[in-house]
DSSP file (Angstrom, degrees, kcal/mol; ACC not computed):
  #  RESIDUE AA STRUCTURE BP1 BP2  ACC     N-H-->O    O-->H-N    N-H-->O    O-->H-N    TCO  KAPPA ALPHA  PHI   PSI    X-CA   Y-CA   Z-CA
    1    1 A M              0   0    0      0, 0.0     3,-0.0     0, 0.0     0, 0.0   0.000 360.0 360.0 360.0 133.0    6.5    2.3    0.5
    2    2 A I        -     0   0    0      1,-0.1     5,-0.1     2,-0.0     2,-0.0  -0.719 360.0-112.2 -81.2 131.3   10.1    1.1   -0.3
    3    3 A P    >>  -     0   0    0      0, 0.0     4,-1.6     0, 0.0     3,-1.2  -0.331  21.4-121.3 -62.3 141.8   10.4   -0.2   -3.8
    4    4 A A  H 3> S+     0   0    0      1,-0.3     4,-2.5     2,-0.2     5,-0.2   0.808 112.2  59.0 -53.0 -33.7   11.0   -4.0   -4.1
    5    5 A R  H 3> S+     0   0    0      1,-0.2     4,-2.5     2,-0.2    -1,-0.3   0.859 104.9  50.8 -66.4 -33.6   14.2   -3.4   -6.0
    6    6 A E  H <> S+     0   0    0     -3,-1.2     4,-2.5     2,-0.2     5,-0.2   0.942 110.1  48.8 -65.2 -47.1   15.5   -1.4   -3.0
    7    7 A V  H  X S+     0   0    0     -4,-1.6     4,-2.8     1,-0.2     5,-0.2   0.926 113.7  46.3 -62.2 -47.0   14.6   -4.2   -0.6
    8    8 A L  H  X S+     0   0    0     -4,-2.5     4,-2.8     2,-0.2     5,-0.3   0.923 111.8  51.9 -66.2 -38.8   16.3   -6.8   -2.8
    9    9 A F  H  X S+     0   0    0     -4,-2.5     4,-2.6     1,-0.2    -2,-0.2   0.938 113.1  44.1 -54.4 -47.6   19.4   -4.6   -3.3
   10   10 A T  H  X S+     0   0    0     -4,-2.5     4,-2.7     1,-0.2     5,-0.2   0.891 114.9  48.7 -69.4 -41.2   19.8   -4.1    0.5
   11   11 A A  H  X S+     0   0    0     -4,-2.8     4,-1.5    -5,-0.2    -1,-0.2   0.895 113.3  46.8 -68.9 -36.4   19.1   -7.8    1.3
   12   12 A R  H  X S+     0   0    0     -4,-2.8     4,-0.8    -5,-0.2    -2,-0.2   0.929 113.2  49.7 -69.0 -41.1   21.6   -9.0   -1.4
   13   13 A S  H  < S+     0   0    0     -4,-2.6     3,-0.5    -5,-0.3    -2,-0.2   0.907 114.0  44.5 -65.5 -39.2   24.2   -6.5   -0.1
   14   14 A L  H >< S+     0   0    0     -4,-2.7     3,-2.2     1,-0.2    -1,-0.2   0.748  96.2  75.7 -72.4 -23.9   23.7   -7.6    3.6
   15   15 A A  H >< S+     0   0    0     -4,-1.5     3,-0.6     1,-0.3    -1,-0.2   0.862  95.3  50.8 -58.9 -33.7   23.7  -11.3    2.7
   16   16 A G  G >< S+     0   0    0     -4,-0.8     3,-0.6    -3,-0.5    -1,-0.3   0.377  89.0  84.0 -81.3   4.1   27.5  -11.1    2.3
   17   17 A F  G X   +     0   0    0     -3,-2.2     3,-0.9     1,-0.2    -1,-0.2   0.286  55.1 100.0 -95.8  11.9   28.1   -9.4    5.6
   18   18 A S  G <  S+     0   0    0     -3,-0.6    -1,-0.2     1,-0.2    -2,-0.1   0.776  98.6  24.5 -66.0 -23.7   28.2  -12.5    7.8
   19   19 A H  G <  S+     0   0    0     -3,-0.6    -1,-0.2     2,-0.1     2,-0.2   0.027  96.4 118.1-127.1  24.6   32.0  -12.5    7.9
   20   20 A V    <   -     0   0    0     -3,-0.9    -3,-0.0     1,-0.1     2,-0.0  -0.599  65.2-104.0 -99.6 161.9   32.9   -8.9    7.2
   21   21 A T     >  -     0   0    0     -2,-0.2     4,-2.1     1,-0.1     5,-0.2  -0.295  27.9-113.0 -74.9 162.2   34.7   -6.5    9.5
   22   22 A E  H  > S+     0   0    0      1,-0.2     4,-2.9     2,-0.2     5,-0.2   0.857 118.7  56.9 -61.4 -38.2   33.1   -3.8   11.5
   23   23 A D  H  > S+     0   0    0      2,-0.2     4,-2.4     1,-0.2    -1,-0.2   0.902 106.7  49.0 -63.9 -38.5   34.9   -1.2    9.3
   24   24 A A  H  > S+     0   0    0      2,-0.2     4,-2.2     1,-0.2    -2,-0.2   0.908 112.3  47.6 -67.0 -41.3   33.4   -2.7    6.2
   25   25 A L  H  X S+     0   0    0     -4,-2.1     4,-2.5     2,-0.2    -2,-0.2   0.914 110.0  51.9 -68.1 -40.6   29.9   -2.7    7.7
   26   26 A A  H  X S+     0   0    0     -4,-2.9     4,-2.8     2,-0.2    -2,-0.2   0.931 109.5  51.9 -55.6 -48.0   30.4    0.9    8.9
   27   27 A A  H  X S+     0   0    0     -4,-2.4     4,-2.1     1,-0.2    -2,-0.2   0.875 108.3  50.3 -56.1 -41.3   31.4    1.8    5.3
   28   28 A F  H  X S+     0   0    0     -4,-2.2     4,-1.9     2,-0.2    -1,-0.2   0.935 111.6  47.9 -62.6 -47.5   28.3    0.2    3.9
   29   29 A R  H  X S+     0   0    0     -4,-2.5     4,-2.2     1,-0.2    -2,-0.2   0.919 111.7  50.0 -60.8 -43.1   26.0    2.1    6.4
   30   30 A D  H  X S+     0   0    0     -4,-2.8     4,-2.4     1,-0.2    -1,-0.2   0.862 108.2  52.8 -70.3 -28.9   27.7    5.4    5.6
   31   31 A A  H  X S+     0   0    0     -4,-2.1     4,-1.9     2,-0.2    -1,-0.2   0.884 110.2  47.9 -62.4 -39.3   27.3    4.9    1.9
   32   32 A R  H  X S+     0   0    0     -4,-1.9     4,-1.8     2,-0.2    -2,-0.2   0.826 111.0  50.1 -69.5 -34.5   23.7    4.2    2.4
   33   33 A V  H  X S+     0   0    0     -4,-2.2     4,-2.6     2,-0.2     5,-0.3   0.939 111.1  50.5 -65.1 -48.0   23.2    7.3    4.6
   34   34 A R  H  X S+     0   0    0     -4,-2.4     4,-2.4     1,-0.2    -2,-0.2   0.900 110.9  48.2 -58.6 -41.2   25.1    9.4    2.0
   35   35 A R  H  X S+     0   0    0     -4,-1.9     4,-2.0     2,-0.2    -1,-0.2   0.879 111.9  50.1 -68.3 -37.6   22.7    8.0   -0.8
   36   36 A L  H  X S+     0   0    0     -4,-1.8     4,-2.5     2,-0.2    -2,-0.2   0.962 112.9  46.6 -65.1 -51.2   19.6    8.8    1.3
   37   37 A I  H  X S+     0   0    0     -4,-2.6     4,-2.4     1,-0.2     5,-0.2   0.886 111.6  49.6 -59.3 -43.7   20.7   12.3    2.0
   38   38 A R  H  X S+     0   0    0     -4,-2.4     4,-2.3    -5,-0.3    -1,-0.2   0.888 112.3  49.3 -66.5 -36.1   21.6   13.0   -1.5
   39   39 A H  H  X S+     0   0    0     -4,-2.0     4,-2.5     2,-0.2     5,-0.4   0.927 111.5  48.9 -61.9 -48.7   18.1   11.6   -2.6
   40   40 A A  H  X S+     0   0    0     -4,-2.5     4,-1.5     1,-0.2     8,-0.4   0.887 115.4  43.2 -63.0 -43.4   16.3   13.7   -0.2
   41   41 A Y  H  < S+     0   0    0     -4,-2.4    -2,-0.2    -5,-0.2    -1,-0.2   0.891 120.2  41.0 -69.3 -43.6   18.2   16.9   -1.2
   42   42 A D  H  < S+     0   0    0     -4,-2.3    -2,-0.2    -5,-0.2    -3,-0.2   0.818 130.7  19.4 -75.5 -36.0   18.0   16.3   -5.0
   43   43 A R  H  < S+     0   0    0     -4,-2.5    46,-3.1    -5,-0.2    -3,-0.2   0.548 106.2  70.6-123.0  -7.9   14.4   15.0   -5.3
   44   44 A V    >X  -     0   0    0     -4,-1.5     4,-2.6    -5,-0.4     3,-0.6  -0.880  61.7-158.9-116.7 102.5   12.2   16.0   -2.2
   45   45 A P  H 3> S+     0   0    0      0, 0.0     4,-2.5     0, 0.0     5,-0.2   0.836  88.8  55.1 -51.4 -37.9   11.6   19.8   -2.3
   46   46 A W  H 3> S+     0   0    0     39,-3.1     4,-2.4     1,-0.2     5,-0.1   0.916 110.6  44.8 -64.3 -42.7   10.8   20.0    1.4
   47   47 A Y  H <> S+     0   0    0     -3,-0.6     4,-3.1    38,-0.4     5,-0.2   0.896 109.5  55.8 -64.2 -39.3   14.1   18.5    2.4
   48   48 A H  H  X S+     0   0    0     -4,-2.6     4,-2.3    -8,-0.4    -2,-0.2   0.930 110.6  44.2 -56.9 -44.6   15.9   20.5    0.0
   49   49 A S  H  X S+     0   0    0     -4,-2.5     4,-3.0    -5,-0.2     5,-0.2   0.929 112.9  52.3 -65.2 -44.0   14.5   23.7    1.5
   50   50 A L  H  X S+     0   0    0     -4,-2.4     4,-1.3     1,-0.2    -2,-0.2   0.957 111.6  45.7 -61.8 -50.7   15.2   22.4    5.1
   51   51 A F  H  <>S+     0   0    0     -4,-3.1     5,-3.4     1,-0.2     3,-0.3   0.914 114.7  49.4 -58.4 -40.9   18.9   21.6    4.3
   52   52 A E  H ><5S+     0   0    0     -4,-2.3     3,-1.4    -5,-0.2    -2,-0.2   0.912 106.8  53.0 -66.8 -42.1   19.3   25.0    2.6
   53   53 A A  H 3<5S+     0   0    0     -4,-3.0    -1,-0.2     1,-0.3    -2,-0.2   0.760 115.4  42.6 -65.8 -22.0   17.8   26.9    5.4
   54   54 A H  T 3<5S-     0   0    0     -4,-1.3    -1,-0.3    -3,-0.3    -2,-0.2   0.357 114.7-115.9 -99.4   3.3   20.3   25.2    7.8
   55   55 A G  T < 5 +     0   0    0     -3,-1.4     2,-0.4    -4,-0.3    -3,-0.2   0.822  64.2 149.2  61.9  36.4   23.2   25.5    5.4
   56   56 A I      < -     0   0    0     -5,-3.4    -1,-0.2    -6,-0.2    -2,-0.1  -0.874  26.6-170.8-105.4 132.9   23.6   21.8    5.0
   57   57 A R    >>  -     0   0    0     -2,-0.4     3,-3.0    -3,-0.1     4,-0.5  -0.899  36.8-112.5-115.7 147.7   24.8   20.4    1.7
   58   58 A P  G >4 S+     0   0    0      0, 0.0     3,-0.7     0, 0.0   -20,-0.1   0.740 116.5  61.5 -53.8 -23.7   24.8   16.6    1.0
   59   59 A A  G 34 S+     0   0    0      1,-0.2   -25,-0.0   -21,-0.1   -21,-0.0   0.666  93.8  65.4 -75.7 -15.2   28.6   16.5    1.1
   60   60 A D  G <4 S+     0   0    0     -3,-3.0     2,-0.9     1,-0.2    -1,-0.2   0.704  89.8  69.4 -78.8 -16.9   28.4   17.6    4.7
   61   61 A I    <<  +     0   0    0     -3,-0.7    -1,-0.2    -4,-0.5   -24,-0.1  -0.846  56.3 162.5-103.4  99.1   26.8   14.4    5.7
   62   62 A R        -     0   0    0     -2,-0.9     2,-0.3     1,-0.1   -28,-0.2   0.636  60.7 -41.0 -92.0 -17.1   29.5   11.7    5.3
   63   63 A G  S >  S-     0   0    0    -30,-0.1     3,-1.1   -29,-0.1     4,-0.5  -0.958  84.3 -44.6 178.9-164.9   27.9    9.0    7.4
   64   64 A V  G >  S+     0   0    0     -2,-0.3     3,-1.4     1,-0.2    -1,-0.1   0.865 122.7  60.1 -62.4 -37.4   26.0    8.1   10.5
   65   65 A R  G 3  S+     0   0    0      1,-0.3    -1,-0.2     2,-0.1     4,-0.0   0.697 102.8  54.3 -70.2 -14.5   28.1   10.2   12.8
   66   66 A D  G X  S+     0   0    0     -3,-1.1     3,-2.2     1,-0.2     4,-0.4   0.568  79.8  94.6 -88.3 -10.9   27.0   13.3   10.8
   67   67 A L  G X  S+     0   0    0     -3,-1.4     3,-2.3    -4,-0.5    -1,-0.2   0.836  71.0  68.4 -54.7 -37.5   23.2   12.7   11.1
   68   68 A P  G 3  S+     0   0    0      0, 0.0    -1,-0.3     0, 0.0     4,-0.1   0.742  91.0  63.7 -55.8 -17.1   22.9   14.9   14.2
   69   69 A R  G <  S+     0   0    0     -3,-2.2    -2,-0.2     2,-0.1    -3,-0.1   0.740  83.8  89.4 -75.7 -21.7   23.6   17.8   11.9
   70   70 A V  S <  S-     0   0    0     -3,-2.3     3,-0.1    -4,-0.4   -19,-0.0  -0.622  90.4-115.5 -73.5 122.1   20.4   17.0   10.0
   71   71 A P        -     0   0    0      0, 0.0     2,-0.1     0, 0.0    -2,-0.1  -0.316  30.1-109.8 -60.9 144.1   17.5   19.0   11.7
   72   72 A A        -     0   0    0     -4,-0.1     2,-0.4    -3,-0.0     0, 0.0  -0.459  30.8-152.6 -74.8 148.7   14.8   16.9   13.3
   73   73 A T        -     0   0    0     -2,-0.1     2,-0.2    -3,-0.1    -1,-0.0  -0.987   4.8-143.7-127.3 130.9   11.5   16.9   11.6
   74   74 A G     >  -     0   0    0     -2,-0.4     4,-1.5     1,-0.1     5,-0.2  -0.531  22.1-119.5 -93.1 159.1    8.2   16.3   13.3
   75   75 A R  H  > S+     0   0    0      1,-0.2     4,-2.2     2,-0.2     5,-0.2   0.877 113.2  56.4 -65.0 -38.6    5.2   14.5   12.0
   76   76 A A  H  > S+     0   0    0      1,-0.2     4,-1.4     2,-0.2    -1,-0.2   0.883 105.1  53.7 -61.0 -38.1    3.0   17.6   12.3
   77   77 A E  H  4 S+     0   0    0      1,-0.2     4,-0.4     2,-0.2    -1,-0.2   0.903 111.5  44.3 -67.7 -38.1    5.4   19.6   10.1
   78   78 A L  H >< S+     0   0    0     -4,-1.5     3,-0.7     1,-0.2    -1,-0.2   0.834 111.0  52.7 -77.4 -31.7    5.3   17.0    7.4
   79   79 A Q  H 3< S+     0   0    0     -4,-2.2    -1,-0.2     1,-0.2    -2,-0.2   0.770 103.4  58.3 -74.1 -22.2    1.5   16.6    7.5
   80   80 A A  T 3< S+     0   0    0     -4,-1.4    -1,-0.2    -5,-0.2    -2,-0.2   0.624  93.8  89.5 -83.7  -8.5    1.1   20.4    7.1
   81   81 A C  S <  S-     0   0    0     -3,-0.7     2,-0.2    -4,-0.4    -3,-0.0  -0.504  86.8-105.3 -84.7 153.9    3.0   20.3    3.8
   82   82 A A    >>  -     0   0    0     -2,-0.2     3,-1.7     1,-0.1     4,-0.9  -0.505  31.6-115.5 -70.1 146.4    1.5   19.7    0.4
   83   83 A A  H >> S+     0   0    0      1,-0.3     4,-1.7     2,-0.2     3,-0.6   0.859 114.8  62.8 -55.2 -38.1    2.1   16.3   -1.0
   84   84 A E  H 34 S+     0   0    0      1,-0.2    -1,-0.3     2,-0.2   -38,-0.1   0.799 103.2  50.8 -56.9 -29.3    4.1   17.9   -3.8
   85   85 A A  H <4 S+     0   0    0     -3,-1.7   -39,-3.1     1,-0.2   -38,-0.4   0.745 117.7  33.4 -83.2 -27.3    6.6   19.2   -1.2
   86   86 A V  H << S+     0   0    0     -4,-0.9     2,-0.4    -3,-0.6    -2,-0.2   0.480 101.2  82.4-113.1  -1.1    7.3   16.0    0.7
   87   87 A V  S  < S-     0   0    0     -4,-1.7   -41,-0.1    -5,-0.2     3,-0.1  -0.843  87.7-103.6-104.9 141.7    7.0   13.3   -2.1
   88   88 A A    >   -     0   0    0     -2,-0.4     3,-1.7   -44,-0.1   -44,-0.2  -0.281  42.2 -99.2 -60.0 137.6   10.0   12.7   -4.3
   89   89 A R  T 3  S+     0   0    0    -46,-3.1    -1,-0.1     1,-0.2     3,-0.1  -0.306 109.3  37.6 -57.5 143.7    9.9   14.1   -7.8
   90   90 A G  T 3  S+     0   0    0      1,-0.4     2,-0.5    -3,-0.1    -1,-0.2   0.415  84.8 122.5  91.8  -5.0    8.8   11.5  -10.4
   91   91 A I    <   -     0   0    0     -3,-1.7     2,-0.8    -4,-0.1    -1,-0.4  -0.820  69.9-120.8 -88.9 132.7    6.3    9.9   -8.1
   92   92 A D    >   -     0   0    0     -2,-0.5     3,-1.7     1,-0.2     4,-0.2  -0.600  21.2-162.6 -72.2 108.1    2.8    9.8   -9.5
   93   93 A L  G >  S+     0   0    0     -2,-0.8     3,-1.3     1,-0.3    -1,-0.2   0.758  85.2  71.2 -67.1 -23.0    0.8   11.7   -6.8
   94   94 A G  G 3  S+     0   0    0      1,-0.3    -1,-0.3    -3,-0.1    -2,-0.1   0.696  94.3  54.4 -64.4 -17.8   -2.3   10.2   -8.2
   95   95 A R  G <  S+     0   0    0     -3,-1.7    -1,-0.3     2,-0.1     2,-0.2   0.396  84.7 112.6 -95.4  -2.5   -1.3    6.9   -6.8
   96   96 A L    <   -     0   0    0     -3,-1.3     2,-0.6    -4,-0.2    -3,-0.0  -0.502  57.3-147.3 -76.6 140.7   -0.9    8.0   -3.3
   97   97 A V        -     0   0    0     -2,-0.2     2,-0.5     2,-0.0    -2,-0.1  -0.952  15.5-154.0-103.1 118.7   -3.1    6.9   -0.6
   98   98 A V        -     0   0    0     -2,-0.6     2,-0.4     2,-0.0    -2,-0.0  -0.804  13.8-179.0 -98.7 127.1   -3.5    9.7    2.0
   99   99 A N              0   0    0     -2,-0.5    -2,-0.0     1,-0.1     0, 0.0  -0.994 360.0 360.0-124.7 129.8   -4.4    8.7    5.6
  100  100 A R              0   0    0     -2,-0.4    -1,-0.1     0, 0.0    -2,-0.0   0.354 360.0 360.0-127.7 360.0   -4.9   11.3    8.3
């Protein structure tokens, strides 16, 4: 689940985009991709290991056009992992609802 503050941040950020250039919108998208990749690398052990195994560093992913460098992940792969590996550090695992 996406935290409410993230939804509000994104909504507020996008609200001003009705009259922006395509370049500005692309820059916004690329910044969000970089932020997401950095978060996954720094806080989610499974993604950190995946990136390391493929020689990928967050700085290698500069935006949307670099996303094909990120290895595809299947649902079965993630379901086979322990929750501690696929949930960001700092999240209370006791509050998770697991559905299989």
